[in-house]
N, CA, C and O atoms as a Tripos MOL2 file, in Angstrom:
@<TRIPOS>MOLECULE
protein
  164   163    41     0     0
PROTEIN
NO_CHARGES

@<TRIPOS>ATOM
      1 N          76.6910  114.7690   80.4700 N.3       1 MET1
      2 CA         77.3490  114.5100   82.0700 C.3       1 MET1
      3 C          75.6450  114.1910   82.2700 C.2       1 MET1
      4 O          74.6890  114.7820   81.7680 O.2       1 MET1
      5 N          75.6820  112.9670   83.2490 N.am      2 PRO2
      6 CA         74.2330  112.5940   84.0170 C.3       2 PRO2
      7 C          73.8330  113.6290   84.7830 C.2       2 PRO2
      8 O          74.6790  114.2270   85.4480 O.2       2 PRO2
      9 N          72.4980  114.0070   84.8190 N.am      3 ASP3
     10 CA         71.6800  115.1160   85.8390 C.3       3 ASP3
     11 C          71.3610  114.0110   86.6820 C.2       3 ASP3
     12 O          70.4950  113.1470   86.5430 O.2       3 ASP3
     13 N          72.2910  114.2030   87.6690 N.am      4 TYR4
     14 CA         71.5970  113.3260   89.0230 C.3       4 TYR4
     15 C          71.2950  114.3380   89.8770 C.2       4 TYR4
     16 O          71.8520  115.4300   89.9900 O.2       4 TYR4
     17 N          69.8310  113.6310   90.8100 N.am      5 ARG5
     18 CA         69.0760  114.4340   91.6930 C.3       5 ARG5
     19 C          70.0450  113.9090   92.7670 C.2       5 ARG5
     20 O          70.4430  112.7520   92.6300 O.2       5 ARG5
     21 N          70.5120  114.7000   93.9250 N.am      6 ARG6
     22 CA         70.7610  114.7120   95.0060 C.3       6 ARG6
     23 C          69.7840  115.8230   96.0240 C.2       6 ARG6
     24 O          69.5950  117.0100   95.7580 O.2       6 ARG6
     25 N          69.2720  115.1240   97.1680 N.am      7 TYR7
     26 CA         68.9580  115.9490   98.3500 C.3       7 TYR7
     27 C          70.0130  116.2680   98.9300 C.2       7 TYR7
     28 O          70.9800  115.5680   99.2310 O.2       7 TYR7
     29 N          69.6980  118.0210   99.1840 N.am      8 ARG8
     30 CA         70.5580  119.0060  100.1120 C.3       8 ARG8
     31 C          70.0150  119.2110  101.6080 C.2       8 ARG8
     32 O          69.2300  120.0070  102.1240 O.2       8 ARG8
     33 N          70.7080  118.2460  102.0230 N.am      9 ILE9
     34 CA         70.6110  118.2120  103.3200 C.3       9 ILE9
     35 C          71.9030  118.7300  104.0740 C.2       9 ILE9
     36 O          72.9240  118.2920  103.5440 O.2       9 ILE9
     37 N          72.0760  119.3440  104.8980 N.am     10 PRO10
     38 CA         72.7370  119.9550  106.2020 C.3      10 PRO10
     39 C          73.7730  119.2720  106.7790 C.2      10 PRO10
     40 O          73.3050  119.0200  107.8900 O.2      10 PRO10
     41 N          75.0360  118.7400  106.7460 N.am     11 GLY11
     42 CA         75.7650  117.6020  107.6490 C.3      11 GLY11
     43 C          75.1600  116.7350  106.7990 C.2      11 GLY11
     44 O          75.6500  115.8100  107.4470 O.2      11 GLY11
     45 N          74.4400  116.0700  105.7970 N.am     12 GLY12
     46 CA         74.4650  114.5870  104.7450 C.3      12 GLY12
     47 C          75.8000  114.1180  104.6500 C.2      12 GLY12
     48 O          76.8230  114.7860  104.7960 O.2      12 GLY12
     49 N          75.6700  112.5590  104.3160 N.am     13 THR13
     50 CA         76.8320  111.6300  103.8210 C.3      13 THR13
     51 C          76.4640  111.4420  102.3410 C.2      13 THR13
     52 O          75.4550  110.9830  101.8040 O.2      13 THR13
     53 N          77.3010  111.8100  101.9860 N.am     14 TYR14
     54 CA         77.4400  110.5590  100.4770 C.3      14 TYR14
     55 C          78.4120  109.7490  100.1080 C.2      14 TYR14
     56 O          79.5280  110.2360   99.9260 O.2      14 TYR14
     57 N          78.1560  108.1060   99.8890 N.am     15 PHE15
     58 CA         78.3700  107.0570  100.0550 C.3      15 PHE15
     59 C          78.8850  107.0150   98.4700 C.2      15 PHE15
     60 O          78.1290  107.6660   97.7490 O.2      15 PHE15
     61 N          80.0120  106.3910   97.7560 N.am     16 PHE16
     62 CA         80.4900  106.7230   96.5280 C.3      16 PHE16
     63 C          81.2850  105.1940   96.8870 C.2      16 PHE16
     64 O          81.5460  104.6440   97.9570 O.2      16 PHE16
     65 N          81.5850  104.7160   95.0940 N.am     17 THR17
     66 CA         82.7720  103.2890   95.1900 C.3      17 THR17
     67 C          83.2760  103.8990   94.6130 C.2      17 THR17
     68 O          82.9650  104.7490   93.7790 O.2      17 THR17
     69 N          84.6830  103.3110   95.2290 N.am     18 VAL18
     70 CA         85.8640  103.9960   94.3070 C.3      18 VAL18
     71 C          86.0970  102.2310   93.4670 C.2      18 VAL18
     72 O          86.0780  101.1890   94.1240 O.2      18 VAL18
     73 N          86.2790  102.2840   92.0970 N.am     19 ASN19
     74 CA         86.8350  101.4440   91.1430 C.3      19 ASN19
     75 C          88.3520  101.6550   90.9420 C.2      19 ASN19
     76 O          88.8950  102.6840   91.3410 O.2      19 ASN19
     77 N          89.1020  100.5610   90.2510 N.am     20 LEU20
     78 CA         90.0560  100.9220   89.5290 C.3      20 LEU20
     79 C          90.0980  100.0840   88.3230 C.2      20 LEU20
     80 O          89.5070   99.0110   88.2030 O.2      20 LEU20
     81 N          90.9000  100.6960   87.3650 N.am     21 LEU21
     82 CA         91.1130  100.1580   86.2980 C.3      21 LEU21
     83 C          91.6300   98.3510   86.0770 C.2      21 LEU21
     84 O          91.1430   97.4650   85.3750 O.2      21 LEU21
     85 N          93.1100   98.3560   87.2670 N.am     22 GLU22
     86 CA         93.3780   96.6560   87.2640 C.3      22 GLU22
     87 C          93.0500   96.9380   88.6410 C.2      22 GLU22
     88 O          93.4130   97.8300   89.4080 O.2      22 GLU22
     89 N          92.1350   95.7820   88.7810 N.am     23 ARG23
     90 CA         91.4290   95.4470   89.8810 C.3      23 ARG23
     91 C          92.8850   94.5490   90.8400 C.2      23 ARG23
     92 O          93.3580   94.6780   91.9690 O.2      23 ARG23
     93 N          93.1030   93.8960   89.9730 N.am     24 TYR24
     94 CA         93.8220   92.6190   90.3620 C.3      24 TYR24
     95 C          94.9490   92.2300   89.7770 C.2      24 TYR24
     96 O          94.8520   91.8550   88.6080 O.2      24 TYR24
     97 N          96.4310   92.2180   90.5000 N.am     25 PRO25
     98 CA         96.4850   91.9260   91.8630 C.3      25 PRO25
     99 C          96.6700   93.7680   92.3580 C.2      25 PRO25
    100 O          97.8480   94.1170   92.4320 O.2      25 PRO25
    101 N          95.7020   94.7850   92.6490 N.am     26 ASN26
    102 CA         96.0410   96.3300   93.3240 C.3      26 ASN26
    103 C          95.4160   95.8350   94.3830 C.2      26 ASN26
    104 O          94.3890   95.1580   94.3880 O.2      26 ASN26
    105 N          96.3910   96.3710   95.7450 N.am     27 ASP27
    106 CA         96.0490   96.7510   96.9310 C.3      27 ASP27
    107 C          96.2470   97.7860   96.9870 C.2      27 ASP27
    108 O          96.8790   98.0220   98.0170 O.2      27 ASP27
    109 N          95.9730   99.0190   96.1720 N.am     28 LEU28
    110 CA         96.1430  100.2210   96.6360 C.3      28 LEU28
    111 C          95.4910  100.7340   97.4500 C.2      28 LEU28
    112 O          95.8470  101.5870   98.2620 O.2      28 LEU28
    113 N          94.3050  100.1880   97.2870 N.am     29 LEU29
    114 CA         93.0310  101.0500   98.1430 C.3      29 LEU29
    115 C          93.0040   99.8810   99.5010 C.2      29 LEU29
    116 O          92.0920  100.1700  100.2760 O.2      29 LEU29
    117 N          93.4370   99.2120   99.7380 N.am     30 ILE30
    118 CA         94.0740   98.6340  101.0850 C.3      30 ILE30
    119 C          94.7440   98.7850  101.9490 C.2      30 ILE30
    120 O          94.6290   98.7310  103.1740 O.2      30 ILE30
    121 N          95.8030   99.0690  100.9890 N.am     31 ARG31
    122 CA         97.3610   99.9480  101.6730 C.3      31 ARG31
    123 C          97.1770  101.3340  102.2910 C.2      31 ARG31
    124 O          97.8100  101.8530  103.2110 O.2      31 ARG31
    125 N          96.0150  101.8790  101.4660 N.am     32 HIS32
    126 CA         95.6590  103.4900  101.7520 C.3      32 HIS32
    127 C          94.4020  103.6880  102.6080 C.2      32 HIS32
    128 O          94.1990  104.8390  102.9940 O.2      32 HIS32
    129 N          93.4840  102.6850  102.9800 N.am     33 ILE33
    130 CA         92.7480  102.5310  103.7030 C.3      33 ILE33
    131 C          92.4480  103.8890  104.7930 C.2      33 ILE33
    132 O          91.6580  104.8160  104.6140 O.2      33 ILE33
    133 N          93.2340  103.6810  105.7960 N.am     34 ASP34
    134 CA         93.3050  104.8840  106.6920 C.3      34 ASP34
    135 C          93.4230  106.1720  106.2670 C.2      34 ASP34
    136 O          93.3780  107.1420  107.0240 O.2      34 ASP34
    137 N          93.5520  106.2170  105.2570 N.am     35 VAL35
    138 CA         93.8020  107.4250  104.1790 C.3      35 VAL35
    139 C          92.2100  108.4630  104.1810 C.2      35 VAL35
    140 O          91.6860  109.5420  104.4570 O.2      35 VAL35
    141 N          92.0020  106.7280  103.4840 N.am     36 LEU36
    142 CA         90.4540  107.0140  102.4410 C.3      36 LEU36
    143 C          89.6290  107.0950  103.6370 C.2      36 LEU36
    144 O          88.5530  107.5040  103.2020 O.2      36 LEU36
    145 N          89.5280  106.9560  104.7700 N.am     37 ARG37
    146 CA         88.6540  106.8520  105.7730 C.3      37 ARG37
    147 C          87.9050  108.3390  106.5370 C.2      37 ARG37
    148 O          86.7640  108.6490  106.8800 O.2      37 ARG37
    149 N          89.7500  109.2410  106.5700 N.am     38 HIS38
    150 CA         89.9860  110.1500  107.0390 C.3      38 HIS38
    151 C          89.4180  111.1570  106.0620 C.2      38 HIS38
    152 O          88.6230  112.0000  106.4790 O.2      38 HIS38
    153 N          89.6930  111.1320  105.0810 N.am     39 ALA39
    154 CA         89.2470  112.2160  103.9340 C.3      39 ALA39
    155 C          87.9690  112.8470  103.9920 C.2      39 ALA39
    156 O          86.9780  112.3810  104.5530 O.2      39 ALA39
    157 N          88.0570  114.1150  103.2810 N.am     40 GLY40
    158 CA         86.9200  114.8740  103.8690 C.3      40 GLY40
    159 C          86.9400  116.0780  105.2020 C.2      40 GLY40
    160 O          87.8170  116.2550  106.0470 O.2      40 GLY40
    161 N          85.8950  116.6480  105.0490 N.am     41 PRO41
    162 CA         85.5060  117.6350  106.3570 C.3      41 PRO41
    163 C          85.8440  117.5260  107.5750 C.2      41 PRO41
    164 O          85.4590  118.3550  108.3990 O.2      41 PRO41
@<TRIPOS>BOND
     1     1     2 1
     2     2     3 1
     3     3     4 2
     4     3     5 am
     5     5     6 1
     6     6     7 1
     7     7     8 2
     8     7     9 am
     9     9    10 1
    10    10    11 1
    11    11    12 2
    12    11    13 am
    13    13    14 1
    14    14    15 1
    15    15    16 2
    16    15    17 am
    17    17    18 1
    18    18    19 1
    19    19    20 2
    20    19    21 am
    21    21    22 1
    22    22    23 1
    23    23    24 2
    24    23    25 am
    25    25    26 1
    26    26    27 1
    27    27    28 2
    28    27    29 am
    29    29    30 1
    30    30    31 1
    31    31    32 2
    32    31    33 am
    33    33    34 1
    34    34    35 1
    35    35    36 2
    36    35    37 am
    37    37    38 1
    38    38    39 1
    39    39    40 2
    40    39    41 am
    41    41    42 1
    42    42    43 1
    43    43    44 2
    44    43    45 am
    45    45    46 1
    46    46    47 1
    47    47    48 2
    48    47    49 am
    49    49    50 1
    50    50    51 1
    51    51    52 2
    52    51    53 am
    53    53    54 1
    54    54    55 1
    55    55    56 2
    56    55    57 am
    57    57    58 1
    58    58    59 1
    59    59    60 2
    60    59    61 am
    61    61    62 1
    62    62    63 1
    63    63    64 2
    64    63    65 am
    65    65    66 1
    66    66    67 1
    67    67    68 2
    68    67    69 am
    69    69    70 1
    70    70    71 1
    71    71    72 2
    72    71    73 am
    73    73    74 1
    74    74    75 1
    75    75    76 2
    76    75    77 am
    77    77    78 1
    78    78    79 1
    79    79    80 2
    80    79    81 am
    81    81    82 1
    82    82    83 1
    83    83    84 2
    84    83    85 am
    85    85    86 1
    86    86    87 1
    87    87    88 2
    88    87    89 am
    89    89    90 1
    90    90    91 1
    91    91    92 2
    92    91    93 am
    93    93    94 1
    94    94    95 1
    95    95    96 2
    96    95    97 am
    97    97    98 1
    98    98    99 1
    99    99   100 2
   100    99   101 am
   101   101   102 1
   102   102   103 1
   103   103   104 2
   104   103   105 am
   105   105   106 1
   106   106   107 1
   107   107   108 2
   108   107   109 am
   109   109   110 1
   110   110   111 1
   111   111   112 2
   112   111   113 am
   113   113   114 1
   114   114   115 1
   115   115   116 2
   116   115   117 am
   117   117   118 1
   118   118   119 1
   119   119   120 2
   120   119   121 am
   121   121   122 1
   122   122   123 1
   123   123   124 2
   124   123   125 am
   125   125   126 1
   126   126   127 1
   127   127   128 2
   128   127   129 am
   129   129   130 1
   130   130   131 1
   131   131   132 2
   132   131   133 am
   133   133   134 1
   134   134   135 1
   135   135   136 2
   136   135   137 am
   137   137   138 1
   138   138   139 1
   139   139   140 2
   140   139   141 am
   141   141   142 1
   142   142   143 1
   143   143   144 2
   144   143   145 am
   145   145   146 1
   146   146   147 1
   147   147   148 2
   148   147   149 am
   149   149   150 1
   150   150   151 1
   151   151   152 2
   152   151   153 am
   153   153   154 1
   154   154   155 1
   155   155   156 2
   156   155   157 am
   157   157   158 1
   158   158   159 1
   159   159   160 2
   160   159   161 am
   161   161   162 1
   162   162   163 1
   163   163   164 2
@<TRIPOS>SUBSTRUCTURE
     1 MET1         2 RESIDUE 1 A MET
     2 PRO2         6 RESIDUE 1 A PRO
     3 ASP3        10 RESIDUE 1 A ASP
     4 TYR4        14 RESIDUE 1 A TYR
     5 ARG5        18 RESIDUE 1 A ARG
     6 ARG6        22 RESIDUE 1 A ARG
     7 TYR7        26 RESIDUE 1 A TYR
     8 ARG8        30 RESIDUE 1 A ARG
     9 ILE9        34 RESIDUE 1 A ILE
    10 PRO10       38 RESIDUE 1 A PRO
    11 GLY11       42 RESIDUE 1 A GLY
    12 GLY12       46 RESIDUE 1 A GLY
    13 THR13       50 RESIDUE 1 A THR
    14 TYR14       54 RESIDUE 1 A TYR
    15 PHE15       58 RESIDUE 1 A PHE
    16 PHE16       62 RESIDUE 1 A PHE
    17 THR17       66 RESIDUE 1 A THR
    18 VAL18       70 RESIDUE 1 A VAL
    19 ASN19       74 RESIDUE 1 A ASN
    20 LEU20       78 RESIDUE 1 A LEU
    21 LEU21       82 RESIDUE 1 A LEU
    22 GLU22       86 RESIDUE 1 A GLU
    23 ARG23       90 RESIDUE 1 A ARG
    24 TYR24       94 RESIDUE 1 A TYR
    25 PRO25       98 RESIDUE 1 A PRO
    26 ASN26      102 RESIDUE 1 A ASN
    27 ASP27      106 RESIDUE 1 A ASP
    28 LEU28      110 RESIDUE 1 A LEU
    29 LEU29      114 RESIDUE 1 A LEU
    30 ILE30      118 RESIDUE 1 A ILE
    31 ARG31      122 RESIDUE 1 A ARG
    32 HIS32      126 RESIDUE 1 A HIS
    33 ILE33      130 RESIDUE 1 A ILE
    34 ASP34      134 RESIDUE 1 A ASP
    35 VAL35      138 RESIDUE 1 A VAL
    36 LEU36      142 RESIDUE 1 A LEU
    37 ARG37      146 RESIDUE 1 A ARG
    38 HIS38      150 RESIDUE 1 A HIS
    39 ALA39      154 RESIDUE 1 A ALA
    40 GLY40      158 RESIDUE 1 A GLY
    41 PRO41      162 RESIDUE 1 A PRO
């Protein structure tokens, strides 16, 4: 597993990319975008 370096800043934000194995014609992420936006603390 890679050894990533991350800054530990209280209240910081991490950005990530989600990819699906079968991208087309899959609209799973679009249908559930509101759930993804509200996920987290």
